[in-house]
All heavy atoms as TSV, in Angstrom:
chain	resi	resn	atom	element	x	y	z
A	1	MET	N	N	132.322	134.265	-23.078
A	1	MET	CA	C	133.534	134.989	-22.751
A	1	MET	C	C	133.247	135.820	-21.494
A	1	MET	O	O	132.348	136.647	-21.471
A	1	MET	CB	C	133.900	135.893	-23.931
A	1	MET	CG	C	135.294	136.414	-23.881
A	1	MET	SD	S	135.578	137.558	-25.261
A	1	MET	CE	C	136.936	136.812	-26.043
A	2	ASP	N	N	134.037	135.607	-20.469
A	2	ASP	CA	C	133.795	136.371	-19.245
A	2	ASP	C	C	134.499	137.725	-19.303
A	2	ASP	O	O	135.213	138.047	-20.244
A	2	ASP	CB	C	134.207	135.574	-18.008
A	2	ASP	CG	C	135.712	135.337	-17.916
A	2	ASP	OD1	O	136.403	135.576	-18.923
A	2	ASP	OD2	O	136.195	134.936	-16.841
A	3	ALA	N	N	134.281	138.520	-18.279
A	3	ALA	CA	C	134.777	139.894	-18.271
A	3	ALA	C	C	136.300	139.953	-18.307
A	3	ALA	O	O	136.877	140.827	-18.976
A	3	ALA	CB	C	134.252	140.627	-17.035
A	4	ASP	N	N	136.969	139.034	-17.603
A	4	ASP	CA	C	138.447	139.044	-17.603
A	4	ASP	C	C	139.010	138.758	-18.989
A	4	ASP	O	O	139.982	139.384	-19.422
A	4	ASP	CB	C	138.988	138.016	-16.599
A	4	ASP	CG	C	138.840	138.466	-15.158
A	4	ASP	OD1	O	138.736	139.690	-14.938
A	4	ASP	OD2	O	138.838	137.599	-14.268
A	5	GLU	N	N	138.415	137.816	-19.697
A	5	GLU	CA	C	138.886	137.495	-21.048
A	5	GLU	C	C	138.651	138.673	-21.996
A	5	GLU	O	O	139.501	138.984	-22.832
A	5	GLU	CB	C	138.188	136.244	-21.574
A	5	GLU	CG	C	138.611	134.968	-20.881
A	5	GLU	CD	C	137.799	133.769	-21.343
A	5	GLU	OE1	O	136.759	133.960	-22.026
A	5	GLU	OE2	O	138.206	132.650	-21.027
A	6	ARG	N	N	137.502	139.297	-21.862
A	6	ARG	CA	C	137.201	140.461	-22.701
A	6	ARG	C	C	138.165	141.598	-22.397
A	6	ARG	O	O	138.655	142.273	-23.316
A	6	ARG	CB	C	135.764	140.912	-22.475
A	6	ARG	CG	C	134.754	139.965	-23.080
A	6	ARG	CD	C	133.337	140.389	-22.824
A	6	ARG	NE	N	133.123	141.778	-23.182
A	6	ARG	CZ	C	132.043	142.462	-22.852
A	6	ARG	NH1	N	131.075	141.896	-22.172
A	6	ARG	NH2	N	131.907	143.721	-23.207
A	7	PHE	N	N	138.436	141.809	-21.124
A	7	PHE	CA	C	139.369	142.865	-20.730
A	7	PHE	C	C	140.765	142.583	-21.280
A	7	PHE	O	O	141.425	143.474	-21.818
A	7	PHE	CB	C	139.402	142.990	-19.202
A	7	PHE	CG	C	140.235	144.128	-18.705
A	7	PHE	CD1	C	139.807	145.441	-18.864
A	7	PHE	CD2	C	141.455	143.897	-18.080
A	7	PHE	CE1	C	140.574	146.495	-18.417
A	7	PHE	CE2	C	142.226	144.948	-17.631
A	7	PHE	CZ	C	141.785	146.251	-17.789
A	8	THR	N	N	141.210	141.341	-21.194
A	8	THR	CA	C	142.521	140.949	-21.716
A	8	THR	C	C	142.568	141.129	-23.237
A	8	THR	O	O	143.562	141.618	-23.787
A	8	THR	CB	C	142.841	139.495	-21.342
A	8	THR	OG1	O	142.787	139.361	-19.922
A	8	THR	CG2	C	144.213	139.080	-21.841
A	9	ALA	N	N	141.487	140.765	-23.924
A	9	ALA	CA	C	141.440	140.916	-25.380
A	9	ALA	C	C	141.509	142.398	-25.754
A	9	ALA	O	O	142.209	142.776	-26.700
A	9	ALA	CB	C	140.170	140.280	-25.933
A	10	LEU	N	N	140.793	143.240	-25.015
A	10	LEU	CA	C	140.839	144.679	-25.284
A	10	LEU	C	C	142.225	145.259	-25.027
A	10	LEU	O	O	142.714	146.096	-25.788
A	10	LEU	CB	C	139.796	145.405	-24.438
A	10	LEU	CG	C	138.343	145.219	-24.867
A	10	LEU	CD1	C	137.401	145.850	-23.841
A	10	LEU	CD2	C	138.111	145.815	-26.235
A	11	GLU	N	N	142.855	144.834	-23.927
A	11	GLU	CA	C	144.215	145.304	-23.642
A	11	GLU	C	C	145.169	144.912	-24.762
A	11	GLU	O	O	146.016	145.706	-25.177
A	11	GLU	CB	C	144.708	144.728	-22.314
A	11	GLU	CG	C	144.148	145.402	-21.096
A	11	GLU	CD	C	144.706	144.809	-19.804
A	11	GLU	OE1	O	144.979	143.588	-19.763
A	11	GLU	OE2	O	144.882	145.578	-18.846
A	12	THR	N	N	145.034	143.682	-25.252
A	12	THR	CA	C	145.893	143.205	-26.337
A	12	THR	C	C	145.685	144.044	-27.600
A	12	THR	O	O	146.643	144.457	-28.248
A	12	THR	CB	C	145.607	141.726	-26.634
A	12	THR	OG1	O	145.782	140.965	-25.435
A	12	THR	CG2	C	146.535	141.188	-27.706
A	13	LYS	N	N	144.425	144.318	-27.923
A	13	LYS	CA	C	144.144	145.140	-29.102
A	13	LYS	C	C	144.714	146.542	-28.930
A	13	LYS	O	O	145.258	147.119	-29.880
A	13	LYS	CB	C	142.633	145.217	-29.346
A	13	LYS	CG	C	142.049	143.944	-29.909
A	13	LYS	CD	C	140.564	144.108	-30.176
A	13	LYS	CE	C	139.987	142.826	-30.747
A	13	LYS	NZ	N	138.560	142.979	-31.060
A	14	ILE	N	N	144.601	147.100	-27.753
A	14	ILE	CA	C	145.128	148.449	-27.503
A	14	ILE	C	C	146.641	148.467	-27.680
A	14	ILE	O	O	147.196	149.405	-28.274
A	14	ILE	CB	C	144.717	148.948	-26.101
A	14	ILE	CG1	C	143.218	149.256	-26.086
A	14	ILE	CG2	C	145.522	150.177	-25.700
A	14	ILE	CD1	C	142.660	149.560	-24.716
A	15	ILE	N	N	147.317	147.444	-27.190
A	15	ILE	CA	C	148.776	147.376	-27.338
A	15	ILE	C	C	149.158	147.345	-28.811
A	15	ILE	O	O	150.063	148.057	-29.257
A	15	ILE	CB	C	149.343	146.163	-26.572
A	15	ILE	CG1	C	149.221	146.402	-25.070
A	15	ILE	CG2	C	150.786	145.891	-26.965
A	15	ILE	CD1	C	149.529	145.187	-24.223
A	16	TYR	N	N	148.464	146.505	-29.592
A	16	TYR	CA	C	148.759	146.435	-31.030
A	16	TYR	C	C	148.446	147.762	-31.727
A	16	TYR	O	O	149.196	148.206	-32.602
A	16	TYR	CB	C	147.986	145.293	-31.695
A	16	TYR	CG	C	148.586	143.944	-31.444
A	16	TYR	CD1	C	147.884	142.967	-30.750
A	16	TYR	CD2	C	149.861	143.625	-31.903
A	16	TYR	CE1	C	148.437	141.716	-30.512
A	16	TYR	CE2	C	150.424	142.376	-31.679
A	16	TYR	CZ	C	149.703	141.415	-30.977
A	16	TYR	OH	O	150.258	140.195	-30.747
A	17	LEU	N	N	147.347	148.396	-31.345
A	17	LEU	CA	C	146.995	149.677	-31.959
A	17	LEU	C	C	148.010	150.763	-31.604
A	17	LEU	O	O	148.365	151.585	-32.456
A	17	LEU	CB	C	145.592	150.097	-31.531
A	17	LEU	CG	C	144.451	149.313	-32.155
A	17	LEU	CD1	C	143.118	149.722	-31.524
A	17	LEU	CD2	C	144.411	149.517	-33.652
A	18	GLU	N	N	148.475	150.781	-30.364
A	18	GLU	CA	C	149.497	151.762	-29.980
A	18	GLU	C	C	150.779	151.547	-30.774
A	18	GLU	O	O	151.407	152.505	-31.225
A	18	GLU	CB	C	149.783	151.676	-28.482
A	18	GLU	CG	C	148.699	152.265	-27.622
A	18	GLU	CD	C	148.965	152.101	-26.130
A	18	GLU	OE1	O	149.798	151.248	-25.749
A	18	GLU	OE2	O	148.341	152.828	-25.351
A	19	ASP	N	N	151.158	150.290	-30.973
A	19	ASP	CA	C	152.353	149.994	-31.769
A	19	ASP	C	C	152.157	150.431	-33.212
A	19	ASP	O	O	153.060	151.005	-33.826
A	19	ASP	CB	C	152.668	148.499	-31.697
A	19	ASP	CG	C	153.919	148.151	-32.466
A	19	ASP	OD1	O	154.989	148.724	-32.156
A	19	ASP	OD2	O	153.835	147.313	-33.399
A	20	LEU	N	N	150.969	150.177	-33.755
A	20	LEU	CA	C	150.679	150.588	-35.127
A	20	LEU	C	C	150.727	152.110	-35.268
A	20	LEU	O	O	151.311	152.630	-36.226
A	20	LEU	CB	C	149.309	150.068	-35.558
A	20	LEU	CG	C	148.827	150.467	-36.948
A	20	LEU	CD1	C	149.759	149.940	-38.024
A	20	LEU	CD2	C	147.406	149.994	-37.166
A	21	VAL	N	N	150.153	152.823	-34.318
A	21	VAL	CA	C	150.165	154.287	-34.363
A	21	VAL	C	C	151.594	154.805	-34.282
A	21	VAL	O	O	151.978	155.726	-35.017
A	21	VAL	CB	C	149.282	154.877	-33.238
A	21	VAL	CG1	C	149.516	156.364	-33.076
A	21	VAL	CG2	C	147.817	154.595	-33.510
A	22	ASP	N	N	152.415	154.228	-33.422
A	22	ASP	CA	C	153.816	154.645	-33.324
A	22	ASP	C	C	154.557	154.390	-34.638
A	22	ASP	O	O	155.325	155.237	-35.107
A	22	ASP	CB	C	154.520	153.922	-32.179
A	22	ASP	CG	C	154.076	154.391	-30.810
A	22	ASP	OD1	O	153.506	155.501	-30.712
A	22	ASP	OD2	O	154.288	153.638	-29.833
A	23	THR	N	N	154.327	153.238	-35.228
A	23	THR	CA	C	154.959	152.906	-36.507
A	23	THR	C	C	154.525	153.884	-37.594
A	23	THR	O	O	155.362	154.384	-38.363
A	23	THR	CB	C	154.609	151.470	-36.926
A	23	THR	OG1	O	155.045	150.571	-35.908
A	23	THR	CG2	C	155.259	151.100	-38.241
A	24	LEU	N	N	153.241	154.164	-37.653
A	24	LEU	CA	C	152.744	155.101	-38.667
A	24	LEU	C	C	153.274	156.509	-38.425
A	24	LEU	O	O	153.598	157.218	-39.389
A	24	LEU	CB	C	151.213	155.096	-38.684
A	24	LEU	CG	C	150.570	153.811	-39.213
A	24	LEU	CD1	C	149.057	153.869	-39.016
A	24	LEU	CD2	C	150.924	153.572	-40.657
A	25	ASN	N	N	153.388	156.921	-37.182
A	25	ASN	CA	C	153.944	158.246	-36.878
A	25	ASN	C	C	155.388	158.356	-37.350
A	25	ASN	O	O	155.782	159.372	-37.929
A	25	ASN	CB	C	153.860	158.538	-35.380
A	25	ASN	CG	C	152.490	158.996	-34.955
A	25	ASN	OD1	O	151.731	159.519	-35.752
A	25	ASN	ND2	N	152.182	158.802	-33.689
A	26	ARG	N	N	156.173	157.313	-37.115
A	26	ARG	CA	C	157.567	157.329	-37.582
A	26	ARG	C	C	157.628	157.374	-39.105
A	26	ARG	O	O	158.439	158.087	-39.694
A	26	ARG	CB	C	158.321	156.106	-37.050
A	26	ARG	CG	C	158.685	156.202	-35.581
A	26	ARG	CD	C	159.654	155.107	-35.161
A	26	ARG	NE	N	159.146	153.776	-35.427
A	26	ARG	CZ	C	158.392	153.059	-34.587
A	26	ARG	NH1	N	158.053	153.560	-33.422
A	26	ARG	NH2	N	157.995	151.839	-34.900
A	27	MET	N	N	156.735	156.625	-39.747
A	27	MET	CA	C	156.706	156.607	-41.213
A	27	MET	C	C	156.330	157.981	-41.762
A	27	MET	O	O	156.948	158.471	-42.714
A	27	MET	CB	C	155.709	155.547	-41.707
A	27	MET	CG	C	155.730	155.319	-43.192
A	27	MET	SD	S	154.515	154.094	-43.739
A	27	MET	CE	C	154.985	152.667	-42.785
A	28	VAL	N	N	155.332	158.611	-41.179
A	28	VAL	CA	C	154.914	159.935	-41.633
A	28	VAL	C	C	156.034	160.949	-41.411
A	28	VAL	O	O	156.297	161.793	-42.274
A	28	VAL	CB	C	153.611	160.370	-40.924
A	28	VAL	CG1	C	153.322	161.842	-41.145
A	28	VAL	CG2	C	152.442	159.521	-41.402
A	29	ALA	N	N	156.713	160.869	-40.285
A	29	ALA	CA	C	157.820	161.791	-40.017
A	29	ALA	C	C	158.943	161.592	-41.041
A	29	ALA	O	O	159.514	162.563	-41.545
A	29	ALA	CB	C	158.346	161.581	-38.604
A	30	ARG	N	N	159.245	160.340	-41.371
A	30	ARG	CA	C	160.293	160.053	-42.361
A	30	ARG	C	C	159.874	160.580	-43.732
A	30	ARG	O	O	160.671	161.182	-44.453
A	30	ARG	CB	C	160.559	158.548	-42.393
A	30	ARG	CG	C	161.791	158.151	-43.146
A	30	ARG	CD	C	162.183	156.691	-42.958
A	30	ARG	NE	N	161.093	155.748	-43.031
A	30	ARG	CZ	C	160.621	155.044	-41.987
A	30	ARG	NH1	N	161.141	155.182	-40.794
A	30	ARG	NH2	N	159.625	154.185	-42.142
A	31	GLN	N	N	158.618	160.384	-44.101
A	31	GLN	CA	C	158.139	160.884	-45.387
A	31	GLN	C	C	158.140	162.407	-45.412
A	31	GLN	O	O	158.438	163.009	-46.447
A	31	GLN	CB	C	156.734	160.347	-45.673
A	31	GLN	CG	C	156.725	158.883	-46.015
A	31	GLN	CD	C	155.319	158.339	-46.214
A	31	GLN	OE1	O	154.333	158.972	-45.849
A	31	GLN	NE2	N	155.227	157.164	-46.806
A	32	HIS	N	N	157.828	163.033	-44.295
A	32	HIS	CA	C	157.874	164.488	-44.216
A	32	HIS	C	C	159.289	164.977	-44.503
A	32	HIS	O	O	159.479	165.943	-45.259
A	32	HIS	CB	C	157.411	164.951	-42.838
A	32	HIS	CG	C	157.483	166.426	-42.646
A	32	HIS	ND1	N	158.609	167.051	-42.150
A	32	HIS	CD2	C	156.594	167.408	-42.910
A	32	HIS	CE1	C	158.400	168.345	-42.104
A	32	HIS	NE2	N	157.182	168.597	-42.555
A	33	ASP	N	N	160.277	164.325	-43.910
A	33	ASP	CA	C	161.673	164.709	-44.149
A	33	ASP	C	C	162.055	164.498	-45.613
A	33	ASP	O	O	162.732	165.340	-46.217
A	33	ASP	CB	C	162.613	163.905	-43.242
A	33	ASP	CG	C	162.427	164.240	-41.775
A	33	ASP	OD1	O	161.851	165.309	-41.464
A	33	ASP	OD2	O	162.843	163.423	-40.927
A	34	GLN	N	N	161.620	163.382	-46.195
A	34	GLN	CA	C	161.927	163.112	-47.603
A	34	GLN	C	C	161.277	164.154	-48.507
A	34	GLN	O	O	161.901	164.625	-49.465
A	34	GLN	CB	C	161.449	161.712	-47.994
A	34	GLN	CG	C	162.246	160.597	-47.372
A	34	GLN	CD	C	161.632	159.229	-47.638
A	34	GLN	OE1	O	160.451	159.110	-47.958
A	34	GLN	NE2	N	162.432	158.192	-47.478
A	35	ILE	N	N	160.051	164.523	-48.224
A	35	ILE	CA	C	159.357	165.525	-49.026
A	35	ILE	C	C	160.064	166.871	-48.919
A	35	ILE	O	O	160.227	167.586	-49.913
A	35	ILE	CB	C	157.874	165.629	-48.616
A	35	ILE	CG1	C	157.132	164.369	-49.066
A	35	ILE	CG2	C	157.220	166.871	-49.201
A	35	ILE	CD1	C	155.729	164.241	-48.495
A	36	ALA	N	N	160.500	167.225	-47.711
A	36	ALA	CA	C	161.216	168.491	-47.532
A	36	ALA	C	C	162.500	168.499	-48.358
A	36	ALA	O	O	162.831	169.510	-49.000
A	36	ALA	CB	C	161.518	168.719	-46.055
A	37	LEU	N	N	163.232	167.382	-48.369
A	37	LEU	CA	C	164.452	167.295	-49.177
A	37	LEU	C	C	164.133	167.416	-50.667
A	37	LEU	O	O	164.863	168.077	-51.418
A	37	LEU	CB	C	165.179	165.984	-48.897
A	37	LEU	CG	C	165.879	165.888	-47.550
A	37	LEU	CD1	C	166.405	164.472	-47.323
A	37	LEU	CD2	C	166.988	166.902	-47.444
A	38	LEU	N	N	163.062	166.773	-51.103
A	38	LEU	CA	C	162.694	166.847	-52.516
A	38	LEU	C	C	162.285	168.262	-52.905
A	38	LEU	O	O	162.612	168.729	-54.011
A	38	LEU	CB	C	161.558	165.864	-52.816
A	38	LEU	CG	C	161.941	164.390	-52.785
A	38	LEU	CD1	C	160.700	163.520	-52.879
A	38	LEU	CD2	C	162.920	164.055	-53.891
A	39	ILE	N	N	161.585	168.955	-52.035
A	39	ILE	CA	C	161.205	170.339	-52.313
A	39	ILE	C	C	162.448	171.208	-52.460
A	39	ILE	O	O	162.537	172.040	-53.366
A	39	ILE	CB	C	160.262	170.870	-51.213
A	39	ILE	CG1	C	158.889	170.204	-51.346
A	39	ILE	CG2	C	160.133	172.389	-51.279
A	39	ILE	CD1	C	157.957	170.488	-50.181
A	40	GLN	N	N	163.432	171.001	-51.581
A	40	GLN	CA	C	164.684	171.764	-51.678
A	40	GLN	C	C	165.404	171.451	-52.988
A	40	GLN	O	O	165.944	172.355	-53.639
A	40	GLN	CB	C	165.599	171.439	-50.499
A	40	GLN	CG	C	165.118	171.985	-49.181
A	40	GLN	CD	C	165.994	171.530	-48.028
A	40	GLN	OE1	O	166.926	170.749	-48.204
A	40	GLN	NE2	N	165.697	172.026	-46.838
A	41	GLU	N	N	165.416	170.182	-53.371
A	41	GLU	CA	C	166.101	169.790	-54.608
A	41	GLU	C	C	165.419	170.413	-55.824
A	41	GLU	O	O	166.081	170.901	-56.736
A	41	GLU	CB	C	166.126	168.263	-54.740
A	41	GLU	CG	C	166.865	167.765	-55.954
A	41	GLU	CD	C	168.347	168.070	-55.923
A	41	GLU	OE1	O	168.910	168.278	-54.828
A	41	GLU	OE2	O	168.959	168.103	-57.006
A	42	VAL	N	N	164.105	170.416	-55.849
A	42	VAL	CA	C	163.374	171.027	-56.961
A	42	VAL	C	C	163.673	172.528	-57.013
A	42	VAL	O	O	163.877	173.093	-58.094
A	42	VAL	CB	C	161.858	170.751	-56.834
A	42	VAL	CG1	C	161.059	171.614	-57.787
A	42	VAL	CG2	C	161.561	169.286	-57.093
A	43	ALA	N	N	163.724	173.162	-55.861
A	43	ALA	CA	C	164.030	174.603	-55.826
A	43	ALA	C	C	165.433	174.860	-56.363
A	43	ALA	O	O	165.646	175.810	-57.123
A	43	ALA	CB	C	163.898	175.134	-54.402
A	44	ARG	N	N	166.397	174.001	-55.983
A	44	ARG	CA	C	167.762	174.160	-56.503
A	44	ARG	C	C	167.800	173.964	-58.011
A	44	ARG	O	O	168.474	174.700	-58.733
A	44	ARG	CB	C	168.710	173.177	-55.823
A	44	ARG	CG	C	169.218	173.633	-54.486
A	44	ARG	CD	C	170.395	172.797	-54.031
A	44	ARG	NE	N	170.036	171.402	-53.831
A	44	ARG	CZ	C	169.684	170.857	-52.671
A	44	ARG	NH1	N	169.636	171.601	-51.597
A	44	ARG	NH2	N	169.390	169.579	-52.572
A	45	LEU	N	N	167.084	172.973	-58.510
A	45	LEU	CA	C	167.064	172.731	-59.955
A	45	LEU	C	C	166.417	173.893	-60.701
A	45	LEU	O	O	166.888	174.290	-61.768
A	45	LEU	CB	C	166.331	171.422	-60.258
A	45	LEU	CG	C	167.060	170.147	-59.847
A	45	LEU	CD1	C	166.149	168.938	-60.017
A	45	LEU	CD2	C	168.343	169.972	-60.633
A	46	ARG	N	N	165.340	174.435	-60.152
A	46	ARG	CA	C	164.703	175.589	-60.794
A	46	ARG	C	C	165.631	176.786	-60.799
A	46	ARG	O	O	165.708	177.527	-61.783
A	46	ARG	CB	C	163.404	175.933	-60.075
A	46	ARG	CG	C	162.285	174.997	-60.390
A	46	ARG	CD	C	161.010	175.413	-59.704
A	46	ARG	NE	N	159.942	174.493	-60.066
A	46	ARG	CZ	C	158.834	174.355	-59.376
A	46	ARG	NH1	N	158.628	175.087	-58.296
A	46	ARG	NH2	N	157.919	173.501	-59.753
A	47	GLN	N	N	166.341	176.991	-59.703
A	47	GLN	CA	C	167.274	178.118	-59.631
A	47	GLN	C	C	168.397	177.929	-60.638
A	47	GLN	O	O	168.780	178.865	-61.333
A	47	GLN	CB	C	167.846	178.237	-58.220
A	47	GLN	CG	C	168.789	179.406	-58.061
A	47	GLN	CD	C	169.335	179.478	-56.645
A	47	GLN	OE1	O	169.145	178.574	-55.844
A	47	GLN	NE2	N	170.037	180.560	-56.349
A	48	ARG	N	N	168.908	176.708	-60.748
A	48	ARG	CA	C	169.987	176.446	-61.703
A	48	ARG	C	C	169.481	176.661	-63.124
A	48	ARG	O	O	170.198	177.208	-63.969
A	48	ARG	CB	C	170.494	175.014	-61.543
A	48	ARG	CG	C	171.728	174.783	-62.364
A	48	ARG	CD	C	172.367	173.441	-62.295
A	48	ARG	NE	N	171.946	172.532	-61.273
A	48	ARG	CZ	C	172.245	171.231	-61.278
A	48	ARG	NH1	N	172.959	170.727	-62.246
A	48	ARG	NH2	N	171.841	170.448	-60.314
A	49	GLU	N	N	168.243	176.259	-63.398
A	49	GLU	CA	C	167.687	176.463	-64.734
A	49	GLU	C	C	167.513	177.952	-65.022
A	49	GLU	O	O	167.771	178.414	-66.134
A	49	GLU	CB	C	166.338	175.755	-64.855
A	49	GLU	CG	C	165.713	175.880	-66.227
A	49	GLU	CD	C	164.362	175.189	-66.309
A	49	GLU	OE1	O	163.843	174.761	-65.279
A	49	GLU	OE2	O	163.844	175.109	-67.428
A	50	ASP	N	N	167.078	178.713	-64.027
A	50	ASP	CA	C	166.907	180.161	-64.215
A	50	ASP	C	C	168.243	180.860	-64.435
A	50	ASP	O	O	168.318	181.849	-65.154
A	50	ASP	CB	C	166.193	180.778	-63.009
A	50	ASP	CG	C	164.738	180.355	-62.922
A	50	ASP	OD1	O	164.194	179.874	-63.940
A	50	ASP	OD2	O	164.151	180.491	-61.819
A	51	GLU	N	N	169.298	180.350	-63.816
A	51	GLU	CA	C	170.615	180.971	-63.940
A	51	GLU	C	C	171.355	180.535	-65.196
A	51	GLU	O	O	172.336	181.166	-65.581
A	51	GLU	CB	C	171.460	180.634	-62.713
A	51	GLU	CG	C	170.949	181.276	-61.432
A	51	GLU	CD	C	171.686	180.781	-60.198
A	51	GLU	OE1	O	172.528	179.853	-60.325
A	51	GLU	OE2	O	171.417	181.306	-59.112
A	52	ALA	N	N	170.902	179.468	-65.835
A	52	ALA	CA	C	171.574	178.960	-67.033
A	52	ALA	C	C	171.368	179.931	-68.187
A	52	ALA	O	O	170.331	180.579	-68.299
A	52	ALA	CB	C	171.025	177.591	-67.399
A	53	PRO	N	N	172.386	180.029	-69.037
A	53	PRO	CA	C	172.222	180.922	-70.192
A	53	PRO	C	C	171.115	180.392	-71.104
A	53	PRO	O	O	170.956	179.185	-71.264
A	53	PRO	CB	C	173.579	180.866	-70.883
A	53	PRO	CG	C	174.231	179.644	-70.381
A	53	PRO	CD	C	173.656	179.354	-69.035
A	54	PRO	N	N	170.364	181.292	-71.683
A	54	PRO	CA	C	169.275	180.842	-72.564
A	54	PRO	C	C	169.843	180.153	-73.797
A	54	PRO	O	O	170.879	180.545	-74.332
A	54	PRO	CB	C	168.534	182.132	-72.925
A	54	PRO	CG	C	169.502	183.229	-72.646
A	54	PRO	CD	C	170.440	182.734	-71.586
A	55	THR	N	N	169.161	179.140	-74.212
A	55	THR	CA	C	169.582	178.429	-75.422
A	55	THR	C	C	168.668	178.846	-76.560
A	55	THR	O	O	167.520	179.236	-76.352
A	55	THR	CB	C	169.496	176.902	-75.223
A	55	THR	OG1	O	168.150	176.563	-74.879
A	55	THR	CG2	C	170.428	176.441	-74.122
A	56	GLY	N	N	169.177	178.726	-77.762
A	56	GLY	CA	C	168.392	179.084	-78.939
A	56	GLY	C	C	167.324	178.043	-79.202
A	56	GLY	O	O	167.217	177.040	-78.511
A	57	PRO	N	N	166.542	178.275	-80.220
A	57	PRO	CA	C	165.506	177.290	-80.562
A	57	PRO	C	C	166.155	175.968	-80.947
A	57	PRO	O	O	167.212	175.924	-81.585
A	57	PRO	CB	C	164.773	177.920	-81.742
A	57	PRO	CG	C	165.622	179.048	-82.196
A	57	PRO	CD	C	166.548	179.408	-81.097
A	58	ARG	N	N	165.505	174.897	-80.535
A	58	ARG	CA	C	166.061	173.570	-80.808
A	58	ARG	C	C	165.188	172.843	-81.817
A	58	ARG	O	O	163.977	172.984	-81.821
A	58	ARG	CB	C	166.124	172.767	-79.509
A	58	ARG	CG	C	167.089	173.386	-78.540
A	58	ARG	CD	C	167.160	172.736	-77.196
A	58	ARG	NE	N	166.486	171.460	-77.044
A	58	ARG	CZ	C	166.254	170.890	-75.889
A	58	ARG	NH1	N	166.625	171.470	-74.781
A	58	ARG	NH2	N	165.644	169.725	-75.818
A	59	SER	N	N	165.836	172.071	-82.620
A	59	SER	CA	C	165.125	171.267	-83.605
A	59	SER	C	C	165.108	169.824	-83.134
A	59	SER	O	O	166.096	169.316	-82.582
A	59	SER	CB	C	165.825	171.357	-84.962
A	59	SER	OG	O	165.275	170.403	-85.846
A	60	LEU	N	N	164.001	169.146	-83.342
A	60	LEU	CA	C	163.924	167.738	-82.976
A	60	LEU	C	C	164.893	166.906	-83.795
A	60	LEU	O	O	165.319	165.846	-83.355
A	60	LEU	CB	C	162.500	167.218	-83.140
A	60	LEU	CG	C	161.472	167.783	-82.172
A	60	LEU	CD1	C	160.087	167.207	-82.478
A	60	LEU	CD2	C	161.841	167.465	-80.746
A	61	ARG	N	N	165.287	167.375	-84.956
A	61	ARG	CA	C	166.259	166.642	-85.780
A	61	ARG	C	C	167.630	166.628	-85.122
A	61	ARG	O	O	168.437	165.751	-85.360
A	61	ARG	CB	C	166.348	167.254	-87.162
A	61	ARG	CG	C	165.105	167.073	-87.968
A	61	ARG	CD	C	165.224	167.758	-89.318
A	61	ARG	NE	N	163.948	167.843	-89.953
A	61	ARG	CZ	C	163.647	167.257	-91.099
A	61	ARG	NH1	N	164.563	166.596	-91.758
A	61	ARG	NH2	N	162.440	167.370	-91.609
A	62	ASP	N	N	167.904	167.640	-84.287
A	62	ASP	CA	C	169.187	167.664	-83.582
A	62	ASP	C	C	169.206	166.679	-82.408
A	62	ASP	O	O	170.265	166.408	-81.855
A	62	ASP	CB	C	169.464	169.068	-83.041
A	62	ASP	CG	C	169.632	170.084	-84.152
A	62	ASP	OD1	O	169.988	169.670	-85.278
A	62	ASP	OD2	O	169.412	171.287	-83.894
A	63	GLU	N	N	168.075	166.153	-82.069
A	63	GLU	CA	C	167.975	165.272	-80.924
A	63	GLU	C	C	167.540	163.873	-81.367
A	63	GLU	O	O	166.566	163.325	-80.888
A	63	GLU	CB	C	166.988	165.841	-79.905
A	63	GLU	CG	C	167.413	167.183	-79.377
A	63	GLU	CD	C	166.428	167.724	-78.369
A	63	GLU	OE1	O	165.605	166.954	-77.836
A	63	GLU	OE2	O	166.470	168.931	-78.127
A	64	LEU	N	N	168.282	163.292	-82.279
A	64	LEU	CA	C	167.962	161.955	-82.779
A	64	LEU	C	C	168.231	160.922	-81.690
A	64	LEU	O	O	169.186	161.058	-80.913
A	64	LEU	CB	C	168.791	161.647	-84.018
A	64	LEU	CG	C	168.470	162.460	-85.253
A	64	LEU	CD1	C	169.430	162.086	-86.383
A	64	LEU	CD2	C	167.033	162.228	-85.708
A	65	PRO	N	N	167.433	159.885	-81.627
A	65	PRO	CA	C	167.680	158.811	-80.667
A	65	PRO	C	C	169.010	158.126	-80.963
A	65	PRO	O	O	169.521	158.202	-82.072
A	65	PRO	CB	C	166.515	157.862	-80.889
A	65	PRO	CG	C	165.495	158.612	-81.667
A	65	PRO	CD	C	166.223	159.701	-82.387
A	66	PRO	N	N	169.574	157.473	-79.978
A	66	PRO	CA	C	170.914	156.881	-80.159
A	66	PRO	C	C	170.988	155.791	-81.228
A	66	PRO	O	O	172.054	155.493	-81.725
A	66	PRO	CB	C	171.232	156.279	-78.788
A	66	PRO	CG	C	170.073	156.525	-77.920
A	66	PRO	CD	C	169.055	157.303	-78.654
A	67	HIS	N	N	169.889	155.180	-81.622
A	67	HIS	CA	C	169.959	154.100	-82.601
A	67	HIS	C	C	170.052	154.606	-84.041
A	67	HIS	O	O	170.123	153.828	-84.973
A	67	HIS	CB	C	168.766	153.150	-82.445
A	67	HIS	CG	C	167.437	153.790	-82.670
A	67	HIS	ND1	N	166.780	154.477	-81.682
A	67	HIS	CD2	C	166.628	153.844	-83.772
A	67	HIS	CE1	C	165.640	154.923	-82.146
A	67	HIS	NE2	N	165.523	154.569	-83.417
A	68	TYR	N	N	170.088	155.908	-84.263
A	68	TYR	CA	C	170.227	156.443	-85.621
A	68	TYR	C	C	171.675	156.655	-85.951
A	68	TYR	O	O	172.510	156.967	-85.237
A	68	TYR	CB	C	169.464	157.761	-85.795
A	68	TYR	CG	C	167.999	157.545	-86.051
A	68	TYR	CD1	C	167.069	157.576	-85.029
A	68	TYR	CD2	C	167.541	157.299	-87.333
A	68	TYR	CE1	C	165.726	157.376	-85.275
A	68	TYR	CE2	C	166.197	157.097	-87.586
A	68	TYR	CZ	C	165.308	157.128	-86.559
A	68	TYR	OH	O	163.980	156.942	-86.805
């Protein structure tokens, strides 16, 4: 393999690696946004649970599965 072929092979690998890095960066950014939304949703659910009136003690007999 001469120097030109090696140089071309390296350039090709660099192009593919740059594309992979860009793809992974977009994926990480999208996941970051999804995680932020999930954190907000969990906070809203916790707040709603804290604001809900307290319920009395529950019995497992009151929560029978639907097939009974």
